[in-house]
Structure formats: C-alpha cells, structure tokens
C-alpha positions in Angstrom: 14.4 110.7 135.2 16.5 108.7 137.6 14.3 107.9 141.1 16.7 105.2 142.3 19.2 107.8 144.0 18.9 108.6 147.6 18.9 112.3 148.8 21.9 112.1 150.9 23.9 109.8 148.4 27.5 110.8 147.6 28.3 111.9 144.3 31.7 111.5 142.5 33.7 113.2 139.9 35.2 111.4 136.9 38.6 111.6 138.6 37.2 110.2 141.8 35.6 107.6 140.0 38.8 106.9 138.0 40.6 106.5 141.3 37.8 104.4 143.0 37.7 101.9 140.1 41.4 101.7 139.1 41.0 103.0 135.6 42.1 106.2 133.6 39.9 109.2 133.5 39.4 108.9 129.6 38.4 105.1 130.3 35.9 106.2 132.5 34.5 108.8 129.7 34.7 105.9 127.1 32.6 103.8 129.6 30.1 106.5 130.1 29.6 106.9 126.4 29.0 103.2 125.8 26.5 102.9 128.6 24.5 106.2 127.3 24.4 104.8 123.9 22.7 101.8 125.1 20.2 103.7 127.1 21.8 104.2 130.6 20.7 107.3 132.6 23.4 109.4 134.5 22.6 112.3 136.6 24.2 115.4 134.8 25.5 119.0 135.6 25.3 120.5 132.2 27.3 118.1 130.0 29.3 116.7 132.9 28.3 113.4 134.3 27.9 112.9 138.1 28.3 109.4 139.3 26.7 107.7 142.4 27.6 104.0 143.8 25.1 102.5 141.4 27.1 103.9 138.4 30.4 103.0 139.9 29.4 99.2 140.2 28.2 99.6 136.6 31.5 100.9 135.6 33.5 98.0 137.4 31.3 95.4 135.7 32.4 96.8 132.3 35.9 96.7 133.6 35.7 93.1 134.6 33.4 91.7 131.8 34.6 88.9 129.5 31.7 89.8 127.0 31.5 92.6 124.4 31.2 95.8 126.2 27.9 96.9 124.5 26.4 93.5 125.3 27.5 94.0 129.1 26.2 97.7 128.8 22.7 96.6 127.9 22.4 94.0 130.8 23.4 97.1 133.0 20.8 99.3 131.4 18.0 96.7 132.1 19.1 96.5 135.6 19.0 100.1 136.2 15.5 100.2 134.6 14.2 97.7 137.4 15.9 99.7 139.9 14.1 102.8 138.9 10.9 100.8 138.3 11.0 99.5 141.9 12.0 103.1 143.1 8.7 104.4 141.5 6.8 101.7 143.3 8.2 102.7 146.5 7.3 106.5 145.8 3.8 105.5 145.0 3.6 103.6 148.4 5.0 106.6 150.1 2.4 109.0 148.5 -0.3 106.6 149.8 1.0 106.8 153.1 1.0 110.4 153.2 -2.7 110.4 152.0 -3.4 108.1 154.9 -2.3 110.5 157.6 -4.6 110.4 160.5 -7.3 113.0 161.0 -7.0 113.0 164.8 -5.4 116.5 165.9 -3.6 114.8 168.6 -1.8 112.4 166.4 -1.2 115.3 164.0 0.4 117.4 166.6 2.6 114.5 167.8 3.8 114.0 164.2 4.3 117.7 163.7 6.2 117.9 166.9 8.3 114.9 165.8 9.1 116.9 162.6 9.8 120.1 164.4 12.3 118.2 166.7 13.9 116.7 163.5 14.0 120.0 162.0 15.7 121.7 165.2 18.3 118.7 165.2 18.9 119.2 161.3 19.4 122.9 161.9 21.7 122.2 164.9 23.7 119.8 162.8 24.0 122.7 160.1 25.3 125.1 162.5 27.8 122.4 163.8 29.0 121.7 160.3 29.3 125.5 159.6 31.5 126.0 162.6 33.5 123.0 161.5 33.9 124.3 158.1 34.9 127.8 159.5 37.5 126.0 161.6 38.7 124.0 158.8 39.2 127.0 156.7 41.0 128.7 159.5 43.3 125.5 159.8 43.8 125.6 156.1 44.7 129.3 156.1 47.2 128.7 158.8 48.6 125.7 157.0 49.1 127.9 154.0 50.9 130.6 156.0 53.3 128.0 157.7 53.8 126.7 154.2 54.7 130.2 152.9 57.1 130.8 156.1 58.6 127.4 155.5 59.1 128.1 151.6 60.5 131.4 152.4 62.9 130.2 155.1 64.1 127.3 152.6 64.6 129.8 149.7 66.5 132.1 151.9 68.6 129.4 153.4 69.0 128.0 149.8 70.3 131.7 148.6 72.7 131.9 151.6 74.1 128.5 151.0 74.6 129.2 147.2 76.2 132.6 148.0 78.7 130.8 150.3 79.3 128.2 147.8 80.0 130.8 145.1 82.2 132.8 147.6 84.2 129.6 148.5 84.5 128.7 144.6 85.8 132.1 144.0 88.3 131.9 146.8 89.5 128.6 145.6 89.7 129.8 142.1 92.1 132.7 143.4 94.2 130.4 145.4 94.6 128.1 142.4 95.3 130.9 140.1 98.0 132.2 142.8 99.5 128.7 143.2 99.7 128.3 139.3 101.5 131.7 138.9 104.0 130.8 141.7 104.6 127.6 140.2 105.3 129.1 136.7 107.6 131.5 138.3 109.6 128.9 140.0 109.5 126.8 136.9 111.1 129.9 134.9 113.7 130.4 137.5 114.6 126.9 137.4 114.8 126.9 133.8 117.1 129.9 134.1 119.3 128.3 136.6 119.6 125.2 134.4 120.5 127.3 131.4 123.1 129.0 133.6 124.5 125.8 134.6 124.7 124.7 131.1 126.5 127.9 129.9 128.9 127.7 132.9 129.6 124.0 132.2 130.1 124.8 128.6 132.8 127.6 129.5 134.5 125.0 131.7 134.6 122.5 129.0 135.8 125.2 126.7 138.7 126.1 129.0 139.7 122.6 129.7 140.0 121.7 126.0 142.1 124.8 125.4 144.2 123.9 128.4 144.3 120.3 127.0 145.4 121.6 123.6 148.3 123.8 125.1 149.4 121.0 127.4 149.6 118.7 124.3 151.6 121.4 122.4 154.1 121.9 125.3 154.5 118.1 125.8 155.2 117.6 122.1 157.7 120.4 122.1 159.5 118.9 124.8 159.6 115.4 123.5 161.1 116.8 120.4 163.8 118.7 122.3 164.5 115.6 124.4 164.7 113.6 121.1 167.3 116.0 119.8 169.5 116.1 122.9 169.7 112.2 123.3 170.7 112.2 119.5 173.7 113.9 120.2 175.1 110.8 122.2 174.3 107.9 119.5 
C-alpha cells in the first residue's frame, strides 16, 4: 500500500499523463506495465491506473532513459520503496505526536477550538466551491444554449443560401436553354436563307446560260447570212 501520496495531491488520467509527458496514451499503458512488472505500485480504480506527480516523473524517466527500460524501471521501483519507507517513518512520528498530546484541559480546549475553526473554514470553503460549481454549471448551460442558437442560425442561414443558389442556378439554366433555343432558331433561319439564295442563284445561272445559248445561236445564224450575202459580190 502506498503511503507517499498527499491527501490533496492531484490525480491524473492516462490521457492527461500522455499530454503532460508528451507521449501517446498506448505508450503510457506500456510504461505502466513495465513498471508494475518490476514491482512498481500504482493507485488503481479497478483495473484503471491513477497517476500522481511521482508517477509522471517515473514515466518521464522511462521516456528519457538511454538504458534498457526494465533496468530503469528497477531503479524507479527502488526509489519508490525508499519514498514509501520514509513516508511510513513520518506516519509513525505523527502517531507519537498524537500520543503525546497535552493532558491540560486548557491546552486541549485551545487545540479543539483551533480544529473547530479549521473545520468551519473548510466548510465555508466547501460552500464557496459548491456555489462556484453551480455558477459554472449555469454558465456551461448558457454556453450550450448559445451554441445551439448559433448552430441553428448558421444552419438556417446555410439552408437559405443553398435555396438562393439553387434558384439562381435554375434561372441561369432556364435562361441558357432559352438562348440556346433562340440561337438554334436563328441558325435554322440563316440556313434556310442561304439555301434560298443558292436556289435563286442557280436559277439565275440557268437563265443566263439559256440566254447565252440563244444569243450564240442568233449570232451564228446572222454570221451565216452575212457570209451568204457577201459571197454574191465576189
């Protein structure tokens, strides 16, 4: 049983120790197993280890050692045993002090008054701590409500923004489809106009060819007549 721990000493969880020492939580468990394997004693809540400052110093020593871990663990176990033995000596000395309490009623009364005052101060401190805890819980509850309101506001704002984006996107798509349809119609009209122009041009070329052919026939006929006429004067 460990006697080297003060009554008001802070206890740490494995996660807190990992953050304090700067190692991973599984490494904390590994170091704890190595220490226990070599005889180190931890405070425990069931199977869960509870760490105090001296345990944290032991883990730091394992983290920083250049020697094999088991060898360092044995040194740490010896140091812990020395601390526990020193703590036992102090406890024995304290017991001797209680046995040597004065028998004078006045002195006993003074001691009792001192203890009563200390107890009253402790109770007053406990009341203050209880009030502080109550205020802290109220603040936490208010913060949770504020967080809920803010989250709801952000969610509603995001929904409205998404709805606006979807509406604008739909309007843009509709506008794009309208422009595309108009462009398609203009393109079809242009193609029709071009085809009409080609057909008209073909007609004109055909008429011109027929006129040229008739003109050529007429010219050839007249040339023949003139040749016949001039042959009479030869």
